[in-house]
C-alpha positions as CSV (number, residue, x, y, z in Angstrom):
1,M,17.2,-4.1,-1.1
2,M,15.1,-5.0,1.9
3,K,16.2,-1.8,3.7
4,K,15.0,0.3,0.7
5,L,11.6,-1.6,0.7
6,Q,11.3,-0.9,4.5
7,K,12.0,2.8,3.9
8,L,9.3,2.7,1.2
9,G,6.9,1.0,3.6
10,K,7.6,3.7,6.2
11,A,6.8,6.4,3.6
12,L,3.5,4.7,2.9
13,M,2.3,4.9,6.5
14,L,1.1,8.5,6.2
15,P,-1.4,7.9,3.3
16,V,-2.3,4.4,4.6
17,A,-3.4,6.0,7.9
18,A,-6.0,8.0,6.1
19,L,-7.7,5.0,4.5
20,P,-9.4,3.0,7.4
21,I,-12.0,5.7,8.2
22,C,-12.9,6.0,4.5
23,G,-13.5,2.2,4.3
24,I,-15.7,2.3,7.4
25,L,-17.7,5.2,6.0
26,M,-18.3,3.4,2.8
27,G,-19.3,0.2,4.6
28,L,-21.9,2.1,6.7
29,G,-23.1,3.9,3.6
30,Y,-23.7,0.6,1.7
31,A,-25.4,-0.9,4.7
32,I,-27.8,2.0,5.0
33,A,-28.4,2.3,1.3
34,P,-27.6,-0.9,-0.6
35,G,-29.2,0.7,-3.7
36,V,-25.9,2.7,-4.0
37,M,-24.0,-0.4,-5.0
38,G,-26.8,-1.7,-7.3
39,V,-28.4,-4.3,-5.2
40,P,-31.5,-5.5,-7.2
41,G,-34.8,-4.2,-5.7
42,A,-33.1,-1.8,-3.2
43,A,-34.4,1.7,-2.8
44,T,-32.7,4.4,-4.9
45,S,-34.3,7.4,-3.2
46,G,-35.4,8.7,0.1
47,A,-33.7,10.0,3.3
48,L,-31.8,6.8,4.2
49,Y,-30.6,6.5,0.6
50,N,-29.3,10.0,0.6
51,I,-27.5,9.5,3.9
52,G,-25.9,6.3,2.7
53,F,-25.0,7.9,-0.6
54,L,-23.2,10.8,1.1
55,L,-21.3,8.4,3.4
56,V,-20.2,6.3,0.4
57,K,-19.1,9.4,-1.5
58,A,-17.3,10.7,1.5
59,G,-15.3,7.5,2.0
60,G,-14.8,7.1,-1.8
61,A,-13.3,10.5,-2.1
62,L,-10.0,9.0,-0.8
63,I,-10.5,5.3,-1.6
64,D,-11.2,6.0,-5.2
65,N,-8.2,8.4,-5.4
66,M,-5.8,6.3,-3.3
67,A,-3.1,6.5,-5.9
68,W,-2.9,10.3,-5.4
69,L,-2.3,9.8,-1.7
70,F,0.5,7.3,-2.4
71,V,2.2,9.7,-4.9
72,I,2.5,12.4,-2.2
73,G,3.2,10.0,0.6
74,V,6.1,8.2,-1.2
75,A,7.5,11.5,-2.6
76,V,7.6,13.2,0.8
77,G,8.6,10.1,2.7
78,L,11.6,9.3,0.5
79,S,12.9,12.8,0.2
80,D,15.9,13.8,2.3
81,D,14.2,16.5,4.3
82,R,10.5,15.9,3.8
83,D,10.2,19.1,1.9
84,G,6.9,19.9,0.1
85,T,8.7,20.4,-3.1
86,S,9.2,16.6,-3.4
87,A,5.4,16.2,-3.2
88,L,5.0,18.6,-6.0
89,A,7.6,16.8,-8.0
90,G,5.8,13.4,-7.4
91,L,2.5,15.0,-8.5
92,V,4.1,16.3,-11.7
93,S,5.4,12.8,-12.5
94,W,2.0,11.2,-11.8
95,L,0.1,13.7,-13.9
96,M,2.7,13.4,-16.7
97,M,2.7,9.6,-16.9
98,T,-1.0,9.0,-16.4
99,N,-1.8,11.5,-19.1
100,L,0.8,10.3,-21.6
101,L,-0.2,6.7,-21.0
102,S,-3.9,7.3,-21.1
103,T,-5.9,5.3,-23.6
104,G,-6.8,8.4,-25.7
105,V,-3.2,9.5,-26.0
106,V,-1.8,6.0,-26.6
107,T,-4.3,5.1,-29.3
108,T,-3.6,8.4,-31.1
109,L,0.1,7.7,-31.1
110,M,-0.4,4.0,-31.9
111,P,-3.8,3.5,-33.6
112,A,-3.4,-0.3,-33.8
113,I,-3.8,-0.5,-30.0
114,A,-7.4,0.6,-30.4
115,D,-8.1,-2.8,-32.1
116,D,-6.5,-4.8,-29.3
117,P,-9.0,-5.1,-26.3
118,V,-6.3,-6.3,-23.9
119,K,-3.9,-3.5,-24.6
120,T,-6.7,-1.0,-24.5
121,L,-7.8,-2.4,-21.1
122,A,-4.2,-2.1,-19.9
123,F,-4.0,1.6,-20.5
124,D,-7.5,2.1,-19.2
125,K,-6.1,0.8,-15.9
126,I,-3.0,3.0,-15.9
127,Q,-4.1,5.1,-12.9
128,N,-3.1,2.6,-10.3
129,V,-1.0,2.4,-7.1
130,F,2.0,0.9,-8.9
131,I,2.3,3.9,-11.2
132,A,1.7,6.2,-8.2
133,I,4.6,4.6,-6.3
134,I,6.8,5.0,-9.4
135,A,5.8,8.6,-9.7
136,G,6.6,9.2,-6.0
137,I,10.0,7.5,-6.3
138,I,10.8,9.6,-9.4
139,G,9.7,12.8,-7.6
140,S,11.7,12.1,-4.5
141,A,14.8,11.0,-6.4
142,C,14.8,14.1,-8.6
143,Y,14.3,16.3,-5.5
144,N,17.2,14.7,-3.6
145,R,19.5,14.9,-6.6
146,F,18.6,18.4,-7.9
147,K,17.3,20.5,-4.9
148,N,20.7,22.3,-4.7
149,A,21.5,22.4,-8.4
150,K,23.1,25.7,-9.6
151,L,22.3,26.8,-13.1
152,P,24.0,29.5,-15.2
153,D,23.2,33.1,-14.3
154,W,20.7,33.5,-17.2
155,L,18.7,30.5,-15.8
156,A,19.4,31.4,-12.1
157,F,15.6,31.7,-11.4
158,F,15.3,28.0,-12.0
159,S,18.2,27.0,-9.7
160,G,17.7,24.8,-6.7
161,K,14.3,23.5,-5.8
162,R,12.6,25.3,-8.8
163,C,14.3,23.1,-11.3
164,V,13.1,19.9,-9.5
165,A,9.7,19.8,-11.2
166,I,11.3,20.5,-14.6
167,V,13.8,17.6,-14.3
168,T,11.0,15.4,-12.9
169,G,8.8,16.1,-16.0
170,L,11.7,15.1,-18.4
171,V,12.4,11.9,-16.5
172,S,8.7,11.0,-16.4
173,I,8.5,11.4,-20.2
174,V,11.4,8.9,-20.6
175,V,9.8,6.5,-18.1
176,S,6.4,6.8,-19.9
177,V,8.0,5.8,-23.2
178,V,9.4,2.7,-21.5
179,L,6.0,1.8,-19.9
180,L,4.3,2.4,-23.3
181,F,5.9,-0.8,-24.5
182,V,6.4,-2.7,-21.2
183,W,3.0,-2.2,-19.5
184,P,0.7,-3.9,-22.1
185,I,3.1,-6.8,-22.3
186,I,3.0,-7.5,-18.6
187,F,-0.8,-6.8,-18.5
188,G,-1.4,-9.1,-21.5
189,A,0.8,-11.9,-19.9
190,L,-1.4,-11.9,-16.8
191,V,-4.6,-12.0,-18.9
192,S,-3.1,-15.1,-20.6
193,V,-2.3,-16.6,-17.2
194,G,-5.9,-16.0,-16.2
195,E,-7.2,-17.7,-19.3
196,A,-5.0,-20.7,-18.7
197,I,-6.3,-21.5,-15.2
198,I,-10.0,-21.1,-15.9
199,G,-10.4,-24.8,-16.5
200,M,-8.7,-25.9,-13.3
201,E,-11.9,-25.5,-11.2
202,G,-11.1,-25.0,-7.4
203,I,-7.4,-25.1,-7.9
204,G,-7.6,-22.5,-10.6
205,A,-9.7,-20.3,-8.3
206,G,-7.1,-20.6,-5.6
207,I,-4.3,-19.7,-8.0
208,Y,-6.3,-16.7,-9.1
209,A,-6.9,-15.5,-5.5
210,F,-3.2,-15.9,-4.7
211,L,-2.2,-13.9,-7.7
212,N,-4.9,-11.3,-7.0
213,R,-3.4,-10.5,-3.6
214,L,0.2,-10.8,-4.8
215,L,-0.3,-8.2,-7.5
216,I,-2.1,-5.6,-5.4
217,P,1.1,-3.5,-4.9
218,T,1.6,-3.3,-8.7
219,G,-2.0,-2.6,-9.7
220,L,-1.8,-5.5,-12.2
221,H,-4.5,-7.5,-10.3
222,H,-6.9,-5.5,-12.5
223,A,-5.8,-7.7,-15.4
224,L,-6.8,-10.9,-13.7
225,N,-10.0,-9.4,-12.2
226,N,-11.2,-8.5,-15.6
227,V,-10.7,-12.0,-16.8
228,F,-12.6,-13.6,-14.0
229,W,-15.1,-11.0,-12.8
230,F,-16.3,-9.4,-16.0
231,D,-17.0,-10.4,-19.6
232,T,-13.5,-9.8,-21.0
233,I,-13.3,-13.4,-22.4
234,G,-16.9,-14.6,-21.9
235,L,-16.7,-15.4,-18.2
236,G,-18.0,-12.7,-15.9
237,D,-18.3,-14.3,-12.4
238,L,-19.3,-11.0,-10.8
239,S,-21.6,-9.6,-13.5
240,H,-23.5,-12.9,-13.9
241,Y,-23.9,-13.3,-10.1
242,W,-25.4,-9.8,-9.6
243,A,-27.6,-10.2,-12.7
244,G,-29.4,-13.0,-10.8
245,D,-28.1,-15.9,-13.0
246,V,-27.3,-19.4,-11.7
247,S,-24.9,-22.1,-12.8
248,G,-25.9,-23.8,-16.0
249,Q,-28.0,-20.9,-17.4
250,N,-27.3,-17.9,-19.6
251,G,-23.9,-19.2,-20.6
252,V,-22.7,-19.8,-17.0
253,T,-20.7,-23.0,-17.3
254,W,-18.8,-22.7,-14.1
255,S,-19.8,-22.7,-10.4
256,L,-21.1,-19.2,-10.2
257,G,-19.4,-17.2,-7.5
258,M,-16.3,-19.4,-7.2
259,Y,-14.0,-16.5,-8.1
260,M,-15.3,-14.3,-5.3
261,S,-16.4,-16.5,-2.5
262,G,-12.9,-17.3,-1.1
263,F,-12.2,-13.7,-0.4
264,F,-15.0,-13.4,2.3
265,P,-13.5,-15.6,5.1
266,C,-10.0,-14.0,4.5
267,M,-11.0,-10.4,4.4
268,M,-13.7,-10.6,7.1
269,F,-11.9,-12.9,9.6
270,G,-8.4,-13.7,8.3
271,V,-7.3,-10.1,8.4
272,F,-8.5,-9.9,12.0
273,G,-6.4,-12.9,12.9
274,A,-3.3,-11.5,11.2
275,A,-3.9,-8.1,12.8
276,L,-4.2,-9.8,16.3
277,A,-0.9,-11.6,15.7
278,M,0.8,-8.3,14.8
279,I,-0.5,-6.7,17.9
280,K,0.5,-9.6,20.1
281,T,4.0,-9.6,18.7
282,A,4.5,-5.8,18.6
283,K,6.8,-4.2,21.1
284,N,5.2,-0.8,20.5
285,K,1.6,-2.1,20.8
286,K,0.0,1.4,20.6
287,A,1.5,1.9,17.1
288,A,0.3,-1.5,16.0
289,I,-3.2,-1.2,17.4
290,G,-3.6,2.3,15.9
291,L,-2.9,1.0,12.4
292,V,-3.9,-2.6,12.1
293,L,-7.0,-2.8,14.3
294,S,-8.7,0.0,12.5
295,A,-7.7,-1.6,9.2
296,A,-9.1,-4.9,10.3
297,I,-12.4,-3.3,11.1
298,C,-12.4,-1.7,7.7
299,A,-11.7,-5.0,6.0
300,F,-14.5,-6.8,8.0
301,I,-17.2,-4.2,7.2
302,C,-16.6,-3.5,3.6
303,G,-13.7,-5.6,2.4
304,V,-11.2,-2.7,2.0
305,T,-8.0,-4.4,2.8
306,E,-5.5,-1.9,1.4
307,P,-4.9,-0.1,4.7
308,F,-3.9,-3.4,6.2
309,E,-1.9,-4.7,3.3
310,F,0.1,-1.6,2.5
311,G,0.8,-1.3,6.3
312,F,3.2,-4.3,6.1
313,M,3.8,-5.4,2.5
314,F,6.9,-3.3,2.0
315,L,8.1,-3.6,5.6
316,C,8.0,-7.4,5.2
317,F,7.3,-8.6,1.7
318,P,8.0,-12.3,2.4
319,L,5.1,-12.3,4.9
320,Y,2.9,-10.7,2.3
321,I,3.6,-13.6,0.0
322,V,2.4,-15.9,2.8
323,Y,-0.6,-13.7,3.3
324,A,-1.5,-14.1,-0.4
325,A,-0.9,-17.8,-0.3
326,L,-3.5,-18.1,2.5
327,Y,-6.0,-16.5,0.3
328,G,-5.3,-19.1,-2.3
329,I,-5.7,-21.9,0.1
330,F,-9.0,-20.7,1.6
331,T,-10.4,-20.1,-1.9
332,V,-9.8,-23.7,-2.8
333,I,-11.4,-24.8,0.5
334,T,-14.3,-22.5,-0.1
335,Y,-14.9,-23.9,-3.5
336,Y,-15.1,-27.5,-2.3
337,V,-17.3,-26.9,0.7
338,G,-19.8,-25.2,-1.5
339,F,-20.0,-21.7,0.0
340,R,-21.0,-19.2,-2.6
341,A,-21.3,-15.4,-2.2
342,G,-20.5,-12.4,-4.4
343,F,-19.7,-8.8,-4.1
344,C,-20.3,-5.6,-5.9
345,F,-17.7,-3.6,-4.0
346,S,-15.5,-6.1,-2.0
347,A,-15.7,-9.1,0.2
348,G,-16.9,-7.5,3.4
349,A,-19.9,-8.2,5.7
350,T,-22.0,-5.6,3.8
351,D,-21.7,-7.4,0.5
352,L,-22.1,-10.8,2.1
353,V,-25.5,-9.9,3.6
354,F,-26.9,-8.5,0.3
355,S,-25.4,-11.1,-2.0
356,S,-27.0,-13.9,0.2
357,F,-30.4,-13.0,-1.2
358,L,-29.4,-13.7,-4.9
359,P,-30.1,-17.0,-6.6
360,A,-26.5,-18.1,-6.9
361,A,-25.8,-17.8,-3.2
362,N,-25.2,-21.1,-1.5
363,N,-24.4,-22.3,2.1
364,T,-24.2,-18.7,3.3
365,L,-23.9,-19.8,7.0
366,M,-20.7,-21.7,6.1
367,I,-19.1,-18.3,6.5
368,I,-19.1,-18.9,10.3
369,P,-16.9,-22.1,10.4
370,L,-14.9,-20.8,7.5
371,G,-14.4,-17.5,9.2
372,I,-13.3,-19.1,12.5
373,A,-10.9,-21.3,10.6
374,A,-9.5,-18.3,8.7
375,F,-9.1,-16.3,11.9
376,V,-7.2,-19.1,13.7
377,V,-5.0,-20.0,10.7
378,F,-4.1,-16.4,9.8
379,Y,-3.3,-15.7,13.5
380,L,-1.1,-18.8,14.0
381,V,0.7,-18.5,10.7
382,F,1.4,-14.8,11.2
383,Y,2.4,-15.2,14.9
384,F,4.8,-18.0,14.1
385,A,6.4,-16.3,11.1
386,I,6.8,-12.9,12.9
387,T,8.3,-14.4,16.1
388,K,10.4,-17.1,14.3
389,F,12.0,-14.9,11.7
390,N,11.8,-11.6,13.7
391,L,9.8,-9.9,10.9
392,K,9.4,-6.1,10.9
393,T,5.6,-5.7,11.0
394,P,3.9,-2.5,12.3
395,G,5.1,-1.9,15.9
396,R,8.2,-4.0,15.4
397,E,10.2,-1.7,13.1
398,D,13.6,-0.7,14.4
399,E,12.6,2.8,15.3
400,E,9.3,2.0,16.9
401,A,9.8,-1.4,18.4
402,D,13.4,-1.8,19.5
403,F,14.1,1.7,20.6
404,A,11.0,3.4,21.9
405,E,10.8,1.6,25.2
406,A,14.5,1.6,25.9
407,D,14.9,5.3,25.0
408,K,11.7,6.8,26.4
409,N,13.5,8.3,29.4
410,A,16.5,9.5,27.4
411,T,17.2,13.2,27.8
412,L,19.6,15.8,26.5
413,A,22.0,17.7,28.7
414,N,20.5,21.0,27.5
415,N,18.0,22.4,25.0
416,D,20.5,24.2,22.7
417,F,19.6,22.0,19.8
418,T,21.8,23.9,17.3
419,A,24.9,23.4,19.5
420,I,24.1,19.8,20.1
421,A,23.6,19.2,16.3
422,A,26.9,20.9,15.5
423,A,28.8,18.9,18.1
424,V,27.3,15.6,16.9
425,L,28.1,16.5,13.3
426,E,31.7,17.2,14.2
427,G,31.9,13.8,16.0
428,L,30.6,12.2,12.8
429,G,33.5,13.5,10.9
430,G,31.8,16.6,9.5
431,K,29.1,17.0,6.9
432,E,31.3,15.7,4.1
433,N,31.3,12.3,5.9
434,V,27.5,12.1,6.2
435,E,25.8,10.0,3.6
436,S,22.2,10.3,4.9
437,L,20.3,11.5,7.9
438,D,17.0,10.2,9.3
439,N,15.4,10.0,12.7
440,C,12.9,7.8,14.5
441,I,10.9,8.9,17.6
442,T,14.0,8.8,19.9
443,R,17.1,8.5,17.7
444,L,19.1,10.1,14.9
445,R,19.9,7.5,12.3
446,I,22.9,8.4,10.2
447,E,24.8,6.6,7.4
448,V,28.4,7.8,7.1
449,K,30.9,7.3,4.2
450,D,33.9,6.4,6.4
451,G,33.2,4.8,9.8
452,T,36.8,5.4,10.9
453,Q,36.2,9.2,11.0
454,V,33.5,8.8,13.7
455,N,34.5,9.9,17.1
456,E,32.0,8.5,19.6
457,K,33.5,10.4,22.6
458,K,32.9,13.7,20.8
459,I,29.3,12.7,20.0
460,K,28.6,11.7,23.6
461,A,30.3,15.0,24.8
462,A,27.6,16.9,22.9
463,G,25.2,15.9,25.7
464,V,23.3,13.1,24.0
465,A,22.1,10.0,25.9
466,G,24.2,7.5,24.0
467,V,25.6,6.2,20.7
468,M,25.1,2.9,19.0
469,R,26.8,1.4,15.9
470,P,24.7,-1.3,14.2
471,S,27.4,-1.5,11.5
472,Q,30.6,0.2,10.5
473,T,28.8,3.0,8.6
474,A,25.5,3.1,10.5
475,I,25.4,5.4,13.5
476,Q,22.4,5.8,15.9
477,V,22.5,8.7,18.3
478,I,20.1,8.4,21.2
479,I,18.5,11.8,21.8
480,G,15.1,11.1,23.4
481,T,11.7,12.6,22.5
482,K,13.3,15.9,21.4
483,V,15.1,14.2,18.5
484,Q,13.1,16.0,15.8
485,F,14.5,19.4,16.9
486,V,18.1,18.1,16.8
487,A,17.4,16.4,13.4
488,D,16.0,19.6,11.9
489,E,19.1,21.6,13.0
490,M,21.5,19.1,11.6
491,A,19.5,18.9,8.4
492,K,20.1,22.7,8.0
493,M,23.8,22.2,8.5
494,L,23.9,19.5,5.9
């Protein structure tokens, strides 16, 4: 199971890599033109406003459509040969499911849902990352299974890859029917959980923050957010905060800002601490720095943490649970020390600055000691967990961490990639014995059906740098930096 999650995490790296620059653009845009995010009294016209508006829209083009990126990234990343047909299949699944489960379609099929605000809200939020990942998995699975399908002569035009989208559409309809009944139940259950912890003051705020982060991969955090941030059940921490209200007035019976304040030290400073721990413990530091440092900058400026979170949540989900728990702990601490801030977009420096001028803001300078504490705690916890349990964070994955340095000088005996691939395949026991083929930056990674058929001497005689066997059925052939060429040739043979 963990191996499959790590493969999913690897597939997400491509779309995640596109997100940090978008977050930074949005942060700069909001800083230049706070009127774009509705800051009271801020200018809503002029040259600076227009520049900021353009930057926000440029960044939002991908941030707001992040689910689309994940559909394509997952579909291509999980397909056997990274063929574009799998991306098309994933997109077919996404469009099919999000349309069939849209509020308009669902309420037409089941009119009673229109009278249930929670169920209506559930389907209003159907275009989320969780559904995107499901669509990508469906698209890749249908591609892997049916890309070589042979149909009768009268349907021969739709044989092979052309039938993938058709099968994907049919599967997506079935999955949509299941989600039609399952999704509102799960969503409603989380709303009930939110309602149950409202009266628990600081502890309740901590539980909310923990669940908020924990549910990010599923998109179900929207259920809780609507309970605490907006007027779904008469609360509305965010809406009252930016309306200029204060505790004890206009129906605000709680400490206004308590369900937002705890995110600031974690997103602005805690993510930086965790990122530094990942970089320090990475064996391939360039890979780690390229991903997590830019993501940390993005989180600090505007509170967009998805590039950081999706960078490791599927590679190492237990660490992500710890990460979510730290949010809960710091939210409790924030509540009791009296720091109050709010956000329109997310808990980054931009929102912190502008929210500090509103009436409900309190002890704004406490962000400094809270931030330092969050940085240190996140760093120490992540560093200890990663090194103690050898967790696979960015830069420590098998293909990037354990192999890159050792294999960087590996070379092939010649550049006849077709011949080398054929010889390696023969040494593996032929294509009938190959279960799956993948490659990292220096090695072929093969799963075979029967390990006894593998002849290591034949593989080495092909001119490769070496062979390793992590398990009876797992074979790693050390090629060097030209591994992609050999992998492509072998994929054709398979």
